MDAnalysis code that builds the backbone (N, CA, C; Angstrom):
import MDAnalysis as mda
import numpy as np

u = mda.Universe.empty(660, n_residues=220, atom_resindex=np.repeat(np.arange(220), 3), trajectory=True)
u.add_TopologyAttr("name", ["N", "CA", "C"] * 220)
u.add_TopologyAttr("resid", np.arange(1, 221))
u.add_TopologyAttr("resname", ["MET", "ASN", "ALA", "ALA", "THR", "TYR", "LEU", "ARG", "ALA", "GLU", "PRO", "ASN", "GLN", "ILE", "GLY", "SER", "VAL", "LYS", "ALA", "GLY", "GLY", "ASP", "CYS", "LYS", "ILE", "GLU", "ILE", "ASP", "TYR", "ASP", "GLY", "TYR", "VAL", "TRP", "LEU", "ILE", "ASN", "HIS", "LYS", "PRO", "ASP", "TRP", "VAL", "ASP", "ILE", "ASP", "GLU", "ASN", "ASP", "ASN", "ASP", "PHE", "THR", "ILE", "ARG", "VAL", "ASN", "PRO", "ASN", "GLN", "THR", "GLY", "GLN", "ALA", "ARG", "GLU", "GLY", "SER", "ILE", "THR", "ILE", "GLN", "SER", "GLY", "LYS", "GLN", "LEU", "ALA", "GLN", "VAL", "VAL", "ILE", "LYS", "GLN", "MET", "GLY", "TYR", "ALA", "THR", "LYS", "ILE", "LYS", "ALA", "SER", "GLU", "ASN", "THR", "LEU", "LYS", "PHE", "SER", "SER", "SER", "GLY", "GLY", "LYS", "GLU", "THR", "ILE", "THR", "ILE", "ALA", "THR", "ASP", "GLY", "CYS", "GLU", "TRP", "LYS", "VAL", "GLN", "PHE", "PRO", "GLU", "TRP", "ILE", "SER", "VAL", "ARG", "ASP", "ASN", "GLU", "GLU", "ASP", "VAL", "VAL", "ILE", "SER", "CYS", "GLN", "LYS", "ASN", "SER", "ASP", "GLU", "TYR", "ARG", "THR", "GLY", "ASN", "VAL", "ILE", "PHE", "ILE", "GLU", "ASP", "ASN", "VAL", "SER", "THR", "THR", "VAL", "TYR", "ILE", "THR", "GLN", "GLY", "GLY", "LEU", "CYS", "ASN", "ASN", "CYS", "HIS", "GLY", "HIS", "GLY", "GLU", "ILE", "SER", "CYS", "SER", "SER", "CYS", "TRP", "GLY", "MET", "GLY", "GLY", "SER", "GLY", "TYR", "GLY", "MET", "PHE", "TYR", "THR", "GLN", "CYS", "LEU", "TRP", "CYS", "GLY", "GLY", "SER", "GLY", "LYS", "ILE", "LYS", "CYS", "GLY", "VAL", "CYS", "GLY", "GLY", "SER", "GLY", "LYS", "ARG", "GLU"])
u.atoms.positions = np.array([
    [77.362, 170.369, 109.332],
    [78.842, 170.763, 109.412],
    [79.477, 170.327, 108.236],
    [79.140, 169.270, 107.556],
    [79.937, 168.761, 106.596],
    [79.356, 169.322, 105.157],
    [79.890, 170.381, 105.011],
    [79.477, 171.314, 104.023],
    [80.468, 171.175, 102.655],
    [80.721, 169.915, 102.170],
    [81.173, 169.466, 100.845],
    [80.580, 170.177, 99.615],
    [81.626, 170.923, 98.648],
    [80.954, 171.470, 97.583],
    [81.255, 170.533, 96.364],
    [82.084, 169.437, 96.610],
    [82.434, 168.570, 95.484],
    [82.854, 167.079, 95.984],
    [82.764, 166.189, 95.350],
    [82.937, 164.899, 95.469],
    [83.231, 163.970, 94.480],
    [84.499, 163.401, 94.307],
    [84.624, 162.784, 93.123],
    [85.316, 161.227, 93.560],
    [85.117, 160.261, 92.763],
    [85.699, 159.182, 93.038],
    [86.503, 158.709, 91.687],
    [87.638, 158.166, 91.922],
    [88.366, 157.798, 90.608],
    [89.195, 156.286, 90.797],
    [89.046, 155.502, 89.920],
    [87.835, 155.457, 88.731],
    [86.439, 155.430, 89.084],
    [85.733, 155.803, 88.334],
    [84.191, 155.693, 88.784],
    [83.417, 154.616, 87.931],
    [84.386, 153.673, 87.318],
    [83.715, 152.652, 86.721],
    [84.969, 151.341, 86.534],
    [84.235, 150.286, 87.095],
    [85.665, 149.116, 87.025],
    [84.615, 147.902, 86.541],
    [85.600, 146.985, 85.864],
    [85.128, 146.086, 85.582],
    [85.879, 144.830, 86.101],
    [85.268, 143.592, 86.356],
    [86.084, 142.596, 87.045],
    [85.794, 141.107, 86.359],
    [86.895, 140.190, 86.280],
    [86.674, 138.768, 85.661],
    [85.782, 137.973, 86.676],
    [85.474, 136.854, 86.227],
    [84.681, 135.878, 87.061],
    [85.039, 135.642, 88.343],
    [86.586, 135.481, 88.298],
    [87.233, 135.204, 89.645],
    [87.193, 136.289, 90.622],
    [86.789, 137.395, 90.317],
    [86.795, 138.655, 91.069],
    [88.019, 139.205, 91.312],
    [88.214, 140.074, 92.227],
    [89.474, 140.832, 92.592],
    [89.448, 142.237, 93.155],
    [90.572, 142.868, 93.328],
    [90.560, 144.076, 94.229],
    [90.696, 145.215, 93.337],
    [90.141, 146.348, 93.546],
    [90.477, 147.703, 93.011],
    [90.623, 148.870, 93.957],
    [91.510, 149.691, 93.767],
    [91.618, 150.698, 94.760],
    [90.632, 152.087, 94.019],
    [89.967, 152.721, 94.970],
    [89.247, 153.890, 94.425],
    [89.895, 154.971, 95.303],
    [90.016, 155.979, 94.505],
    [90.623, 157.476, 95.036],
    [89.514, 158.421, 95.472],
    [89.407, 158.998, 96.733],
    [88.266, 159.748, 96.782],
    [88.873, 161.330, 96.960],
    [88.264, 162.383, 95.923],
    [88.705, 163.601, 96.049],
    [87.462, 164.378, 96.814],
    [87.652, 165.331, 97.705],
    [86.354, 166.140, 98.082],
    [86.945, 167.130, 98.994],
    [86.143, 168.203, 99.491],
    [86.558, 169.158, 100.220],
    [85.790, 169.206, 101.645],
    [84.956, 168.078, 101.935],
    [84.303, 167.873, 103.152],
    [85.032, 167.481, 104.256],
    [84.560, 167.162, 105.426],
    [85.174, 166.667, 106.565],
    [85.312, 165.178, 106.463],
    [84.195, 164.501, 106.054],
    [84.095, 163.014, 106.046],
    [83.396, 162.535, 104.873],
    [83.526, 161.339, 104.654],
    [82.961, 160.761, 103.658],
    [82.279, 159.449, 104.046],
    [81.247, 158.719, 103.519],
    [80.785, 157.541, 103.850],
    [80.262, 156.864, 102.771],
    [80.078, 155.641, 102.566],
    [79.603, 154.495, 101.688],
    [78.177, 154.494, 102.194],
    [77.126, 154.803, 101.457],
    [75.875, 154.431, 101.943],
    [75.097, 153.469, 101.171],
    [75.854, 152.803, 100.148],
    [75.338, 151.707, 99.229],
    [76.297, 150.996, 98.713],
    [76.164, 149.529, 98.588],
    [77.069, 148.681, 97.698],
    [76.260, 147.391, 97.378],
    [76.671, 146.751, 96.569],
    [76.197, 145.418, 96.136],
    [76.673, 144.367, 97.159],
    [75.703, 143.332, 97.403],
    [76.161, 142.450, 98.560],
    [77.240, 141.489, 97.961],
    [77.825, 141.462, 96.761],
    [78.897, 140.447, 96.300],
    [80.202, 141.181, 96.136],
    [80.229, 142.372, 96.867],
    [81.539, 143.261, 97.179],
    [81.743, 143.417, 98.715],
    [83.109, 143.451, 98.865],
    [83.381, 143.787, 100.405],
    [84.305, 145.114, 100.250],
    [84.089, 146.056, 101.249],
    [85.080, 147.198, 101.172],
    [85.776, 147.415, 102.422],
    [87.173, 148.008, 102.086],
    [88.140, 148.253, 103.114],
    [88.161, 149.719, 103.057],
    [87.761, 150.713, 103.789],
    [87.664, 151.837, 103.959],
    [89.123, 152.744, 104.491],
    [89.834, 153.546, 103.810],
    [90.943, 154.417, 104.502],
    [90.507, 155.882, 104.559],
    [91.477, 156.723, 104.773],
    [91.188, 158.242, 104.937],
    [90.552, 158.921, 103.554],
    [91.525, 158.603, 102.463],
    [91.152, 159.198, 101.373],
    [91.082, 158.331, 100.219],
    [90.705, 157.007, 100.408],
    [90.482, 155.736, 99.362],
    [89.953, 154.803, 100.201],
    [89.554, 153.802, 99.073],
    [88.850, 152.603, 99.726],
    [89.220, 151.415, 98.691],
    [89.202, 150.201, 99.135],
    [89.386, 149.115, 98.144],
    [88.435, 148.316, 97.920],
    [87.948, 148.004, 96.961],
    [86.691, 147.018, 96.658],
    [87.011, 145.648, 96.304],
    [86.606, 144.671, 96.947],
    [86.781, 143.692, 96.837],
    [85.756, 142.674, 96.293],
    [85.814, 142.503, 94.881],
    [84.909, 141.705, 94.335],
    [84.895, 140.150, 94.547],
    [83.868, 139.747, 95.001],
    [83.814, 138.139, 95.179],
    [83.635, 137.535, 93.862],
    [84.006, 136.189, 93.758],
    [83.913, 135.159, 92.536],
    [82.365, 135.251, 92.325],
    [82.108, 135.132, 90.968],
    [80.782, 135.315, 90.430],
    [80.313, 133.776, 90.101],
    [79.359, 133.199, 90.806],
    [79.152, 131.865, 90.592],
    [77.808, 131.786, 90.138],
    [77.038, 133.006, 89.831],
    [75.667, 132.900, 89.226],
    [75.607, 132.193, 87.910],
    [76.741, 132.210, 87.057],
    [76.237, 131.943, 85.881],
    [76.099, 133.117, 84.682],
    [75.964, 134.217, 85.303],
    [75.467, 135.344, 84.520],
    [76.487, 136.817, 84.780],
    [76.742, 137.723, 83.902],
    [77.040, 138.818, 84.283],
    [76.344, 139.548, 85.225],
    [77.025, 140.488, 85.865],
    [76.303, 140.946, 87.031],
    [76.825, 142.532, 86.930],
    [75.989, 143.610, 87.514],
    [76.295, 145.015, 87.315],
    [75.421, 145.327, 88.693],
    [76.343, 146.325, 89.504],
    [75.898, 147.114, 90.576],
    [76.785, 148.436, 90.609],
    [76.489, 149.165, 91.686],
    [77.045, 150.236, 91.942],
    [77.268, 150.710, 93.610],
    [78.297, 151.359, 93.721],
    [78.801, 151.903, 95.102],
    [78.531, 153.426, 95.222],
    [77.933, 153.804, 96.211],
    [77.352, 155.335, 96.159],
    [78.173, 155.825, 97.401],
    [78.801, 156.953, 97.319],
    [79.736, 157.549, 98.385],
    [79.071, 158.867, 98.564],
    [78.956, 159.555, 99.877],
    [78.500, 160.641, 100.270],
    [79.296, 161.482, 100.957],
    [79.325, 162.657, 101.084],
    [79.892, 163.530, 102.003],
    [79.001, 164.740, 101.744],
    [78.492, 165.141, 103.031],
    [77.294, 166.043, 103.245],
    [76.458, 165.689, 102.112],
    [76.055, 166.897, 101.224],
    [74.901, 166.536, 100.438],
    [75.386, 166.115, 98.808],
    [76.711, 165.863, 98.940],
    [77.417, 165.540, 97.686],
    [77.438, 163.998, 97.571],
    [77.021, 163.500, 96.400],
    [77.081, 162.228, 96.079],
    [77.951, 161.827, 94.850],
    [78.615, 160.674, 94.962],
    [79.552, 160.078, 93.846],
    [79.348, 158.650, 93.585],
    [79.360, 158.002, 92.444],
    [79.044, 156.671, 92.177],
    [80.009, 156.019, 91.286],
    [80.372, 154.840, 91.853],
    [81.255, 153.895, 91.179],
    [80.496, 152.382, 90.610],
    [80.489, 152.358, 89.242],
    [79.815, 151.353, 88.709],
    [80.630, 150.357, 88.588],
    [80.131, 148.869, 88.754],
    [80.947, 147.705, 88.810],
    [80.424, 146.788, 88.049],
    [81.038, 146.243, 86.985],
    [80.609, 145.154, 86.076],
    [81.483, 143.872, 86.373],
    [80.782, 142.885, 86.378],
    [81.403, 141.753, 86.475],
    [81.109, 140.501, 85.532],
    [82.091, 139.747, 84.815],
    [81.544, 138.856, 83.958],
    [81.211, 137.361, 84.652],
    [80.458, 136.846, 83.840],
    [79.784, 135.688, 84.448],
    [80.437, 134.274, 84.049],
    [81.356, 134.537, 83.185],
    [82.072, 133.245, 82.511],
    [83.646, 133.588, 82.369],
    [84.381, 132.417, 82.418],
    [85.814, 132.501, 82.044],
    [86.149, 132.745, 80.950],
    [87.163, 133.521, 80.497],
    [87.810, 133.890, 79.355],
    [89.307, 132.964, 78.862],
    [89.923, 132.728, 80.003],
    [91.143, 132.070, 79.835],
    [91.459, 130.993, 80.749],
    [92.033, 130.008, 80.476],
    [92.617, 129.005, 81.525],
    [93.934, 128.462, 80.840],
    [94.926, 128.266, 81.733],
    [96.345, 127.896, 81.203],
    [97.113, 127.010, 81.957],
    [97.443, 125.975, 81.822],
    [98.227, 125.052, 82.851],
    [99.754, 125.623, 82.715],
    [100.407, 125.472, 83.811],
    [101.956, 125.829, 83.730],
    [102.961, 124.849, 82.875],
    [102.422, 123.662, 82.541],
    [103.011, 122.471, 81.944],
    [102.092, 121.990, 81.000],
    [102.552, 121.789, 79.864],
    [101.703, 121.170, 78.509],
    [101.818, 119.539, 78.565],
    [103.111, 119.220, 79.099],
    [103.312, 117.848, 79.089],
    [103.983, 117.233, 80.380],
    [103.364, 115.953, 80.713],
    [104.158, 115.431, 81.979],
    [104.549, 114.108, 81.725],
    [105.707, 113.504, 81.929],
    [106.325, 112.433, 81.711],
    [106.473, 111.495, 83.034],
    [105.725, 110.398, 83.147],
    [106.070, 109.445, 84.321],
    [106.692, 108.309, 84.029],
    [107.455, 107.622, 84.672],
    [108.250, 106.192, 84.819],
    [107.145, 105.134, 84.906],
    [107.440, 104.152, 84.636],
    [106.776, 102.936, 84.880],
    [106.149, 102.858, 86.212],
    [107.087, 103.184, 87.317],
    [106.680, 103.108, 88.685],
    [105.496, 104.164, 89.200],
    [105.271, 105.000, 88.098],
    [104.251, 106.102, 88.687],
    [104.973, 107.273, 89.378],
    [104.108, 108.115, 90.010],
    [104.692, 109.269, 90.914],
    [103.644, 110.326, 90.765],
    [104.118, 111.489, 91.127],
    [103.342, 112.809, 91.168],
    [104.137, 114.052, 90.667],
    [103.316, 114.865, 89.958],
    [103.802, 116.264, 89.601],
    [102.972, 117.409, 90.054],
    [103.390, 118.583, 90.309],
    [102.540, 119.591, 90.785],
    [102.565, 120.573, 89.636],
    [101.544, 121.092, 89.314],
    [101.437, 122.398, 88.188],
    [100.440, 123.348, 88.770],
    [100.511, 124.429, 88.032],
    [99.469, 125.678, 88.426],
    [98.598, 125.900, 87.391],
    [97.281, 126.242, 87.680],
    [96.528, 126.645, 86.547],
    [96.232, 127.973, 86.968],
    [96.456, 128.911, 85.597],
    [96.154, 130.265, 85.462],
    [94.752, 130.663, 84.883],
    [94.019, 131.153, 85.447],
    [92.539, 131.350, 85.182],
    [91.765, 132.638, 85.575],
    [90.954, 133.148, 84.854],
    [90.093, 134.293, 85.403],
    [88.929, 133.836, 85.890],
    [88.732, 132.484, 85.740],
    [87.298, 131.777, 86.169],
    [87.658, 131.425, 88.065],
    [86.922, 130.562, 88.281],
    [86.803, 130.329, 89.652],
    [86.353, 128.826, 89.938],
    [85.881, 128.086, 88.994],
    [85.249, 126.934, 89.263],
    [85.507, 125.670, 88.302],
    [86.794, 125.769, 87.767],
    [87.301, 124.624, 86.659],
    [86.781, 123.337, 87.083],
    [86.523, 122.692, 86.131],
    [86.316, 120.963, 86.378],
    [87.539, 120.253, 85.548],
    [87.756, 118.917, 85.717],
    [88.880, 118.307, 85.141],
    [88.407, 116.859, 84.601],
    [88.887, 116.534, 83.595],
    [88.773, 115.055, 82.843],
    [89.863, 114.625, 82.884],
    [89.977, 113.152, 83.218],
    [91.116, 112.406, 83.183],
    [91.027, 110.943, 83.105],
    [92.076, 110.102, 82.580],
    [91.809, 108.648, 82.629],
    [91.987, 108.137, 84.056],
    [91.305, 106.869, 84.160],
    [91.043, 106.249, 85.224],
    [92.588, 105.975, 86.365],
    [93.805, 105.788, 85.207],
    [94.965, 105.576, 85.885],
    [95.630, 106.654, 86.218],
    [95.285, 107.847, 86.230],
    [95.468, 109.287, 86.814],
    [94.533, 109.804, 87.921],
    [95.206, 110.394, 88.742],
    [94.372, 111.097, 89.810],
    [94.730, 112.746, 89.920],
    [93.824, 113.482, 89.998],
    [94.026, 114.928, 90.130],
    [93.316, 115.441, 91.288],
    [94.486, 116.304, 92.175],
    [93.844, 116.969, 93.373],
    [94.159, 118.449, 93.559],
    [93.335, 119.338, 93.677],
    [93.482, 120.668, 93.852],
    [93.814, 120.965, 95.104],
    [95.027, 121.805, 95.107],
    [95.422, 122.102, 96.554],
    [95.289, 123.695, 96.863],
    [94.122, 124.259, 95.900],
    [93.950, 125.740, 96.040],
    [95.125, 126.613, 95.252],
    [96.202, 126.540, 95.593],
    [97.373, 127.256, 94.959],
    [98.006, 126.350, 93.927],
    [98.010, 125.184, 94.011],
    [98.567, 124.346, 92.899],
    [97.749, 122.936, 92.587],
    [97.883, 122.290, 91.594],
    [97.306, 121.044, 91.295],
    [98.244, 119.977, 91.384],
    [98.012, 118.895, 92.044],
    [98.920, 117.583, 91.955],
    [98.244, 116.618, 90.972],
    [99.174, 116.270, 90.178],
    [98.433, 115.272, 89.163],
    [99.382, 113.882, 89.330],
    [98.728, 112.929, 89.868],
    [99.557, 111.464, 90.294],
    [99.144, 110.416, 89.393],
    [100.078, 109.744, 89.094],
    [100.215, 108.396, 88.096],
    [100.177, 107.309, 88.947],
    [99.337, 106.001, 88.481],
    [99.766, 104.848, 89.343],
    [100.739, 104.027, 88.581],
    [101.194, 102.888, 89.196],
    [102.263, 102.154, 88.589],
    [101.770, 101.362, 87.334],
    [102.527, 101.290, 86.501],
    [102.205, 100.701, 85.031],
    [103.015, 99.318, 84.919],
    [102.252, 98.143, 85.081],
    [102.946, 96.940, 84.913],
    [102.437, 96.729, 83.194],
    [101.851, 97.383, 82.576],
    [101.454, 96.841, 81.059],
    [102.279, 97.692, 80.255],
    [101.655, 97.945, 79.197],
    [102.244, 98.687, 78.075],
    [102.257, 100.277, 78.365],
    [103.360, 100.868, 77.510],
    [103.527, 102.242, 77.595],
    [101.982, 102.884, 77.139],
    [101.757, 103.951, 77.957],
    [100.371, 104.564, 77.615],
    [100.403, 106.114, 77.790],
    [99.375, 106.853, 77.233],
    [99.259, 108.174, 76.982],
    [97.901, 108.461, 77.437],
    [97.819, 109.804, 77.978],
    [96.417, 110.171, 78.206],
    [96.451, 111.802, 78.454],
    [95.220, 112.361, 78.411],
    [95.200, 113.805, 78.789],
    [94.246, 114.228, 80.008],
    [94.881, 115.155, 80.620],
    [94.294, 115.721, 81.692],
    [93.641, 117.243, 81.185],
    [92.331, 117.127, 81.213],
    [91.732, 118.503, 80.475],
    [91.021, 119.262, 81.430],
    [91.341, 120.576, 81.775],
    [90.755, 121.376, 82.524],
    [90.035, 122.378, 81.945],
    [88.569, 122.314, 82.397],
    [87.546, 123.055, 81.634],
    [86.877, 124.101, 82.478],
    [86.620, 125.182, 82.240],
    [85.588, 126.238, 82.632],
    [84.971, 126.973, 81.479],
    [83.610, 126.862, 81.573],
    [82.601, 127.661, 80.706],
    [82.981, 126.929, 79.246],
    [83.401, 127.954, 78.468],
    [83.631, 127.813, 77.026],
    [85.429, 127.796, 76.600],
    [86.167, 127.650, 77.687],
    [87.466, 127.513, 77.477],
    [88.257, 126.148, 78.371],
    [89.298, 125.898, 77.534],
    [89.980, 124.518, 78.421],
    [91.426, 124.671, 77.927],
    [92.165, 123.775, 78.957],
    [93.442, 123.645, 78.539],
    [93.900, 122.111, 78.813],
    [94.777, 121.568, 78.082],
    [95.153, 120.323, 78.067],
    [96.697, 119.764, 78.593],
    [96.723, 118.851, 79.664],
    [98.174, 118.370, 79.830],
    [98.114, 117.042, 79.296],
    [99.122, 116.792, 78.525],
    [99.682, 115.523, 77.776],
    [100.261, 114.941, 78.675],
    [99.995, 113.333, 78.957],
    [100.684, 112.550, 80.016],
    [101.097, 111.285, 79.299],
    [102.390, 111.001, 79.584],
    [102.973, 109.749, 79.175],
    [103.620, 109.044, 80.105],
    [103.173, 107.789, 80.185],
    [103.830, 107.023, 81.377],
    [104.764, 105.596, 80.436],
    [105.679, 105.370, 81.143],
    [106.582, 104.418, 80.702],
    [105.895, 102.852, 81.054],
    [106.472, 101.756, 80.252],
    [105.807, 100.544, 80.268],
    [106.604, 99.774, 79.182],
    [105.908, 98.457, 79.004],
    [106.414, 97.601, 77.977],
    [106.302, 98.238, 76.521],
    [106.811, 98.057, 75.735],
    [106.848, 98.822, 74.266],
    [105.692, 98.294, 73.615],
    [104.687, 99.337, 73.187],
    [103.451, 98.956, 72.808],
    [103.653, 98.852, 71.137],
    [105.007, 98.839, 70.491],
    [105.043, 98.387, 69.119],
    [105.251, 97.019, 69.077],
    [106.195, 96.541, 69.983],
    [106.644, 94.846, 69.891],
    [106.018, 94.191, 71.229],
    [105.409, 94.854, 71.964],
    [104.642, 94.326, 73.046],
    [105.461, 93.792, 74.163],
    [106.617, 94.145, 74.244],
    [107.716, 93.737, 75.059],
    [108.798, 92.741, 74.524],
    [108.353, 92.541, 73.268],
    [109.263, 91.254, 72.964],
    [110.687, 91.794, 72.424],
    [110.825, 92.964, 72.130],
    [112.114, 93.694, 71.420],
    [112.124, 93.570, 70.120],
    [111.405, 92.720, 69.289],
    [111.445, 92.276, 67.984],
    [110.079, 92.416, 67.126],
    [109.996, 92.744, 65.918],
    [108.653, 92.672, 65.299],
    [108.989, 91.825, 64.207],
    [108.062, 91.631, 63.322],
    [108.149, 90.935, 62.003],
    [108.782, 91.715, 61.004],
    [109.563, 91.233, 60.220],
    [110.338, 91.915, 59.067],
    [109.411, 92.119, 58.011],
    [109.474, 93.660, 57.752],
    [108.526, 94.149, 56.840],
    [108.949, 93.877, 55.342],
    [110.216, 93.308, 55.271],
    [110.468, 93.259, 53.734],
    [110.273, 91.808, 53.305],
    [110.083, 90.777, 54.222],
    [109.662, 89.590, 53.803],
    [108.476, 88.896, 54.567],
    [107.737, 90.070, 55.277],
    [106.318, 89.534, 55.879],
    [106.695, 88.330, 56.888],
    [107.674, 88.494, 57.595],
    [108.218, 87.572, 58.772],
    [108.348, 86.111, 58.126],
    [108.375, 85.939, 56.966],
    [108.715, 84.551, 56.327],
    [110.474, 84.261, 56.460],
    [111.081, 85.095, 56.462],
    [112.636, 84.875, 56.327],
    [113.222, 84.701, 55.046],
    [112.327, 84.711, 54.161],
    [112.659, 84.679, 52.757],
    [111.696, 84.549, 51.858],
    [112.039, 84.369, 50.351],
    [110.952, 84.234, 49.282],
    [111.346, 82.966, 48.372],
    [110.066, 82.610, 47.618],
    [110.500, 81.456, 46.737],
    [110.516, 80.148, 47.546],
    [110.713, 79.033, 46.640],
    [110.689, 77.813, 47.053],
    [111.603, 77.000, 46.411],
    [112.255, 76.056, 47.320],
    [113.236, 75.058, 46.814],
    [114.558, 76.025, 46.234],
    [114.763, 75.428, 45.208],
    [116.187, 76.114, 44.711],
    [116.058, 77.522, 44.219],
    [114.889, 77.812, 44.217],
    [114.329, 79.322, 44.217],
    [114.300, 80.217, 45.307],
    [114.655, 79.582, 46.216],
    [114.221, 80.327, 47.677],
    [115.442, 81.350, 47.853],
    [114.911, 82.539, 48.120],
    [116.012, 83.498, 48.523],
    [116.014, 84.082, 49.924],
    [116.879, 83.948, 50.873],
    [116.708, 84.581, 52.259],
    [116.928, 85.801, 52.185],
    [115.870, 86.472, 53.073],
    [115.742, 87.826, 53.284],
    [117.159, 88.582, 53.895],
    [117.487, 89.556, 53.156],
    [118.948, 90.240, 53.324],
    [118.539, 91.057, 54.643],
    [117.301, 91.613, 54.726],
    [116.978, 92.473, 55.841],
    [117.051, 91.943, 57.286],
    [116.409, 90.780, 57.339],
    [116.031, 89.987, 58.522],
    [117.246, 88.831, 58.866],
    [118.173, 88.784, 57.735],
    [118.816, 87.543, 57.944],
    [118.288, 86.055, 57.879],
    [117.042, 86.199, 57.384],
    [116.170, 84.697, 57.485],
    [115.637, 84.464, 58.679],
    [115.595, 85.137, 59.582],
    [115.100, 84.944, 60.988],
    [113.513, 85.398, 60.895],
    [113.087, 86.357, 60.019],
    [111.707, 86.935, 59.975],
    [111.589, 87.882, 61.008],
    [112.353, 88.446, 61.815],
    [112.338, 89.174, 62.879],
    [113.376, 90.327, 62.669],
    [112.895, 91.633, 63.176],
    [114.095, 92.642, 63.052],
    [113.843, 93.369, 64.443],
    [114.772, 94.149, 64.767],
    [114.695, 94.918, 66.091],
    [113.748, 95.845, 66.092],
    [112.999, 96.047, 67.133],
    [112.139, 97.072, 67.114],
    [112.607, 98.291, 67.330],
    [112.120, 99.060, 66.248],
    [112.894, 100.590, 66.124],
    [112.214, 101.568, 67.135],
    [111.119, 101.209, 67.988],
    [110.679, 102.250, 68.978],
    [111.217, 101.942, 70.074],
    [111.570, 100.822, 70.587],
    [112.226, 100.510, 71.792],
    [113.704, 100.214, 71.704],
    [114.172, 100.135, 70.608],
    [115.729, 99.829, 70.160],
    [116.108, 98.365, 70.795],
    [115.091, 97.630, 70.837],
    [115.197, 96.004, 71.011],
    [115.237, 95.691, 72.507],
    [114.873, 96.638, 73.347],
    [114.820, 96.524, 74.912],
    [113.417, 96.106, 75.205],
    [112.630, 96.151, 74.425],
    [111.129, 95.615, 74.895],
    [110.362, 96.608, 76.166],
    [111.190, 97.769, 76.362],
    [110.489, 98.644, 77.107],
    [110.484, 100.030, 76.664],
    [109.754, 101.111, 76.959],
    [109.593, 102.268, 76.599],
    [109.265, 103.201, 77.605],
    [110.126, 104.180, 77.741],
    [110.016, 105.191, 78.775],
    [109.521, 106.727, 78.373],
])
């Protein structure tokens, strides 16, 4: 009874990234009904009257893969070819730099990627938690000197880095607020006896205010 004379699927070839995704396929035919008689096991299909949606699952095989879906109406056949990449091509963080105070805290960012299983590297004073839709980066309390570190998200041959800074004692003067005078090498002057000349730069103290923390001994 289903004497279809033509059957077409548009598009008839689709490409998918490693993470997978959805694609809508339109069916054009002159029969009564159509059906799908073959599909790869790594795709799911939602059928409607004149179209269907292909949901390609994430590819965790480590290799590119290819398959096809066969549609039939009567004796007419149409085919949709599916190609899926086996590696990620891009990964990007919503923030490139995060700044924490010495008391610590946490920040939330998002990771945009066409992959599906990134890994992360970070210093021991930082923790990273994946919440599926976003990523929480937490920083411990810092009672030592100002510090920096990188949180690196990696998948296959692509990566993105979030630069982390955290306040603490000034790492230039080590919390003292002063550093040795570079003009007199911390001696307060030069020469001996009647030929001694007091350093004009430091006023003879051998110390000058730290230019990094402005003399506070702390850096945020």
